[in-house]
N, C-alpha and C positions, 0 to 999 in steps of 0.2 A: 326235957322239952320245955318246961316252964322257964328254966334259966335262959334258954335260947330266945324265948318270947320276950322276956324282960330285957335282954341285951338288944334285941331288934327295936323294941319300943324306945329304950333309952338312946340308942343310936339315931333313930329317926328324930326324936326331940332335940338331940344335940345338933343335928344338921340344920333343923329349922331355926334354932337359936343362932347358929353361926350365920345363916343367911340373913336373918333379921338384923343382927349386929352389923353386918356388912352394909346392908341397905341404910341403916341409921347413920353409919359413919359417912357414907356417900352423900346423904342428904345434908348432914352437918357441914361437910366440906363445901357443898354447893351453896349453902346458905351463907357460909363465911366469905366466899368469893363474890357473892351477890352484892351489888350496890344499887342505890336508888337511881334510876335513869330519868333525868329531867325531860328527855325527848319522849320516852315511852310512858312514863308515869308509874312504873312498877319496878320491882327489884329483879335483877338478873345479872349474870356475869358480864363484865364490861365488853367483851368481844362478841356477845351473843344477842345484841339488840335486834329485835324483830324489824325495827324500822330501817336499820342499816343493811339488813339482809337483802341481797339482790336475787329476786325471784325471776327466773327465766321461764316464760310460758312456752308451751308447745303449740305450734300453729295448728288450727283445726283443718286447714286445707292441705298442707303439704307435710305435716308432722315434723317439721324442723323446729329448732329452738329460737323462735322469735314470736312476737305477738301476731295474732291473726290479721290485725289491721295493717301491719307492716309487711304482709306477705307479697313477694314479687309476683306470685301467680295472679293476685287480684289485679295488679297493674296490667299484666299481659291480657287478662280477660277484658278489662275495661278498654284498653287500646284496640284490641281486635274487634270488639263490638262497635266501637265508634267508626272503625274503618269500613265495616259492613253496612253501615247506614247510608 
């Protein structure tokens, strides 16, 4: 029973060390690929610049992927309200 306990403990420690080594390797690879970005002012992979990322907002009115200020529903509401006056 004691031998099984030792085996379980050593197996658990071994798995944790393997996971830690993998994480360290991934971080080292990411740091190696990272360059200083003159636009953003920080280091990151060349294709992952947050400034270059295109963020598409979801409209608060119709839940489609465009900004709320550009929603065609707003235009329809403003046109219909001006017609009713």
